Structures are given as structure tokens and as C-alpha cells.
C-alpha positions in Angstrom: 0.0 0.0 0.0 3.0 2.3 0.6 4.1 2.3 -3.0 0.6 2.1 -4.4 -1.0 4.9 -2.3 2.0 6.9 -1.2 3.3 7.9 2.2 0.9 10.8 2.8 -2.2 8.7 2.0 -1.1 6.0 4.5 -0.4 8.6 7.1 -3.9 10.0 6.4 -5.4 6.7 7.1 -3.5 6.4 10.4 -4.6 10.0 11.3 -8.2 9.2 10.4 -8.3 6.1 12.6 -6.3 7.7 15.5 -8.4 10.8 15.6 -11.5 8.9 16.6 -9.9 7.4 19.7 -7.2 9.9 20.7 -7.6 11.9 23.8 -5.1 14.6 22.7 -4.6 16.7 19.6 -2.6 14.9 16.9 -0.3 17.8 16.4 3.0 15.9 16.2 4.3 12.6 15.0 4.6 11.4 18.6 1.0 12.4 19.3 -0.2 10.7 16.1 1.6 7.5 17.1 0.1 7.6 20.6 -3.3 8.1 19.1 -2.7 5.2 16.7 -1.8 3.0 19.7 -5.0 4.2 21.4 -6.9 3.1 18.3 -5.3 -0.4 18.4 -6.1 -0.8 22.1 -9.8 0.1 21.5 -10.5 -2.1 18.5 -8.6 -5.3 19.3 -8.0 -7.6 22.2 -4.3 -7.9 22.4 -2.8 -9.0 25.7 -0.7 -7.3 26.7 -2.0 -4.0 25.3 0.6 -2.2 23.2 2.1 1.0 24.7 3.5 4.0 22.8 6.8 3.7 24.6 7.2 -0.1 24.8 10.3 -1.7 23.3 10.1 -2.5 19.5 12.0 -5.8 20.0 10.1 -8.0 22.4 12.1 -10.6 24.4 9.6 -11.3 27.2 8.6 -15.0 26.7 5.3 -14.6 28.6 4.3 -11.7 26.2 5.5 -13.7 23.2 3.4 -16.7 24.3 0.3 -14.4 24.4 1.1 -12.9 21.0 1.5 -16.4 19.5 -2.0 -17.2 20.6 -3.2 -14.8 17.9 -1.3 -16.6 15.2 -2.6 -20.0 16.4 -6.2 -18.7 16.4 -5.7 -17.3 12.9 -4.5 -20.7 11.7 -7.9 -22.1 12.7 -9.5 -19.7 10.2 -7.3 -20.5 7.2 -6.0 -23.4 5.3 -2.4 -22.8 6.5 -0.8 -23.9 9.7 2.3 -22.9 11.6 4.5 -24.8 14.2 5.8 -21.8 16.2 8.3 -22.5 19.1 9.5 -19.9 21.5 13.3 -19.7 21.4 15.7 -19.0 24.3 16.5 -15.3 25.0 20.1 -15.4 23.5 18.7 -16.9 20.3 15.9 -14.3 20.2 18.4 -11.5 20.8 20.6 -12.7 18.0 17.7 -13.1 15.6 16.3 -9.7 16.3 19.7 -8.1 15.9 19.5 -9.2 12.3 16.1 -7.4 12.0 17.6 -4.4 13.7 20.5 -4.2 11.2 18.2 -4.5 8.3 15.9 -1.8 9.6 19.0 0.4 9.8 19.7 -0.4 6.1 16.0 0.3 5.2 16.5 3.8 6.8 19.3 4.4 4.3 17.7 2.9 1.1 14.1 4.0 1.7 13.9 6.5 4.6 10.2 7.4 4.3 9.3 3.7 4.2 11.4 3.2 7.3 9.8 6.0 9.1 6.3 4.7 8.2 7.4 1.2 9.4 8.3 2.6 12.8 5.0 4.4 13.0 2.8 1.4 12.2 4.8 -1.5 13.8 5.0 -1.4 17.6 6.2 -5.0 18.2 8.6 -7.4 16.6 9.3 -10.8 18.1 11.1 -13.9 17.1 9.9 -17.5 17.2 11.1 -20.6 15.3 9.0 -22.5 12.8 9.8 -25.2 10.2 6.8 -24.1 8.1 7.0 -20.4 8.0 9.4 -17.5 8.1 7.1 -15.3 10.1 3.9 -13.3 9.5 1.2 -10.9 10.6 -2.4 -11.4 11.6 -5.4 -9.0 11.6 -6.1 -9.6 15.3 -2.7 -8.2 16.2 -2.2 -5.1 14.0 1.2 -3.6 14.5 2.8 -6.9 15.4 5.2 -8.8 13.2 6.3 -12.4 14.1 9.9 -12.8 12.7 10.8 -16.4 11.9 13.6 -15.7 9.5 16.1 -18.4 8.6 19.9 -18.2 8.7 20.2 -18.8 4.9 18.2 -15.6 4.2 20.3 -12.8 2.7 20.1 -9.2 3.8 17.8 -8.5 0.8 15.5 -11.4 1.9 15.1 -9.9 5.3 14.4 -6.5 3.9 11.7 -7.9 1.6 10.3 -9.8 4.5 9.9 -6.6 6.5 8.3 -4.9 3.4 6.0 -7.9 3.0 4.8 -7.9 6.6 4.4 -4.1 6.8 2.2 -4.4 3.7 -0.1 -6.9 5.5 -0.5 -4.4 8.4 -1.2 -1.5 6.0 -3.9 -3.6 4.3 -5.4 -4.4 7.7 -5.6 -0.7 8.4 -7.0 0.1 5.0 -9.7 -2.5 5.5 -10.6 -1.1 8.9 -11.0 2.4 7.4 -12.7 1.5 4.1 -14.2 -2.0 4.6 -13.2 -4.6 2.0 -15.5 -7.5 2.2 -19.3 -7.9 1.6 -19.9 -11.4 2.9 -17.3 -13.4 4.9 -19.2 -16.6 4.6 -19.0 -16.5 0.8 -15.3 -15.7 1.1 -14.8 -18.9 3.1 -16.5 -21.0 0.3 -13.7 -22.7 -1.7 -15.9 -22.2 -4.8 -15.1 -18.5 -4.5 -11.3 -18.8 -4.1 -9.1 -17.0 -6.6 -5.4 -17.8 -7.2 -2.8 -16.4 -4.9 0.0 -14.3 -6.4 2.6 -15.5 -3.8 1.7 -19.1 -3.0 0.4 -19.7 -6.6 -2.7 -21.7 -5.5 -6.3 -21.0 -4.8 -7.0 -19.4 -1.4 -9.8 -17.3 0.2 -10.4 -13.9 -1.4 -9.1 -11.9 1.5 -5.8 -13.8 1.5 -5.4 -13.5 -2.2 -6.1 -9.8 -2.2 -3.3 -9.5 0.5 -1.0 -11.5 -1.7 -1.7 -9.3 -4.7 -0.9 -6.1 -2.7 2.3 -7.8 -1.3 3.4 -8.8 -4.8 3.0 -5.2 -6.0 4.9 -3.8 -3.0 7.8 -6.3 -3.3 8.1 -5.5 -7.0 8.0 -1.8 -6.3 10.6 -2.1 -3.6 12.9 -4.0 -5.9 12.4 -1.3 -8.6 13.6 1.3 -6.0 16.6 -0.6 -4.4 17.5 -3.0 -7.2 16.8 -6.6 -8.2 18.1 -9.3 -5.8 20.6 -11.8 -7.3 19.3 -15.0 -5.7 16.1 -14.3 -3.7 14.8 -16.9 -1.3 11.8 -15.3 0.4 10.1 -14.3 -2.8 10.4 -15.6 -6.4 12.1 -13.7 -9.2 10.4 -10.5 -10.3 9.2 -11.9 -13.7 7.6 -14.8 -11.9 5.9 -12.5 -9.4 4.7 -10.2 -12.1 3.3 -13.0 -14.2 1.5 -14.6 -11.3 0.2 -11.3 -10.0 -1.5 -10.7 -13.4 -3.0 -14.2 -13.2 -4.3 -13.3 -9.7 -5.9 -10.0 -11.0 -7.8 -12.0 -13.7 -8.8 -14.6 -11.2 -10.2 -12.0 -8.8 -12.2 -10.4 -11.5 -13.6 -13.8 -12.6 -14.8 -14.5 -9.0 -16.3 -11.1 -8.4 -18.2 -11.2 -11.7 -20.3 -14.1 -10.5 -20.3 -13.5 -6.7 -20.6 -10.1 -4.8 -17.7 -10.6 -2.4 -15.9 -7.3 -2.4 -16.5 -3.6 -1.9 -15.6 -0.9 -4.4 -12.4 -0.2 -2.4 -11.0 -3.7 -3.3 -11.8 -3.2 -7.0 -10.2 0.3 -6.9 -7.0 -1.1 -5.4 -6.9 -4.1 -7.7 -7.3 -1.8 -10.8 -4.5 0.4 -9.7 -2.2 -2.6 -9.2 -3.2 -4.0 -12.6 -2.3 -0.7 -14.2 1.1 -0.7 -12.7 1.7 -4.4 -13.4 0.9 -4.0 -17.1 3.1 -0.9 -17.4 6.0 -2.9 -15.9 5.3 -5.8 -18.2 5.4 -3.6 -21.2 8.6 -1.9 -20.0 10.2 -5.3 -19.6 9.2 -6.3 -23.1 10.6 -3.0 -24.5 13.8 -3.4 -22.5 14.2 -7.0 -23.8 13.7 -5.9 -27.4 16.2 -3.0 -27.0 18.7 -5.3 -25.5 
């Protein structure tokens, strides 16, 4: 959503949500973030409640255990599962130091994106998993579970952070604009389009997230450069081709079943426009080469 809508539009969404719940004027970035935390504490049950001044990197195993419960609950609502295991404190410290160094790099290569990240994300924690490299869930907005692997490159970790920030931005966009018309119809496998990231049929909400993530990862690469041997995400040509298949798949589903609001169609159309522009540029570059 950052590359699609722009920094100011995202901050506008945060301000809109924070303004409803904030007790103080939102006349500074610190006040805006405090208002955003007030919003989170009002709209979700997140033990322990996030605080504006809490540490970004969470090492408390009791708190992490409570956070993981949100991911376990989310697994019950999707076709995916995770096997999350809390690590010892030295391992968590080492793993989160990798995240810290990559965030410092993000501040250099994409400073406005970095600043937005620190506004939206209030908690990062590490837990091991054989099935997943981490994730975000709608019941814990502002939280990112980091499960990165030792074989990930610095670019992989950067893309992971962009990927998970994007999920959180979509959660916020959904809260402001509303995305879905009928959640029961979304759960019906007959209404599942094809995911741009996992390349298989999934529920519409997950597929829409995957489409936005694909757009943001491609946009990030266009800003900072193409990775040599990416692990977390496929190569850009593969992502682009699968994202276009996802766009067409979403359109086919919504033509026959009213699942989405105009906001989802608006975002999908903007993404399609950019994808087709990039596709044409790639074709032109290939011919010129």
C-alpha cells in the first residue's frame, strides 16, 4: 500500500483512525503514534496491550506466548498452519539483531518507508518455525512475528519486512474503508481465486493481500535493485506474471459473486495498471537489448 497509495495517503489513514480514539490533539508525529496506539487498544483484544513507549523488539517469553496465541487462532480460520516454538533469550536476541540491522539499512535505502514502518509497527518478536518465516495477523495489528532463517540474505530480510508491513497496512485500510461484503461467501472454496505469492487457490481476503504484497515487493525492488538469488520471494518476472493471473482470477470470481466492496476493486485496478506498465517496460527493454 505504501508504493501504491503513497506515504501521505497512508499517514492520512493512520490519522483518520487515530483521531476517533485519541484523547489529545494529533499535532506531532509522537502524538499521532500515541493516538494510533489508542486506536489499536480500542479495536482489538491484544494481551498485553501495546504501549506507545514499549520496546520495539520483544524478548519477554510470557508476552510472546500471548502474542503467538493470535497466530494460532488465525490458523484455525485459514488453510495454513504454523508450528511456532519460542526460542531462548540469547537466540531471540541474535535473531532480532538481524532485523535491527536490516531496519537500519532500510532507513538508508528507503527513509520514508522506514519511518512509516516505525509508526505502524509497535512489536517485533522472534519464534522458530519449520513451516513459515514469520507473519502478521489481523487480530494483532502492528505486530510482526519474525521467523527468518539463517540462509536468508540481507535483501531477503528487507523484503520480509516490506511484505509484513504491507499486510499491516492492508489491515488498516480494511478497517477504514471496509473490504468484504460477505465473509461466509469468502470462506466457500468455490469463490477462491489464485494467490500471487503461493500460486494456488486461497480465500479472497488472503489472495487480495497476496496481490498487494506482490505489488509492493516489485515496487521495492524497482527502488533498491533486483536481488541476485532471492529466497523469500520468487524472481520478479515470476511474481509479475503470477500477479497478473491473480488479478484476472479475482475479476472472474467477483463477476459471479458479490464478495468485495468498491475499495478492493479500486486497489486491484491500480495494481493491474502498474503491473501491465511494468510488463510492457520489460518487453521493451528486452527488445532494445
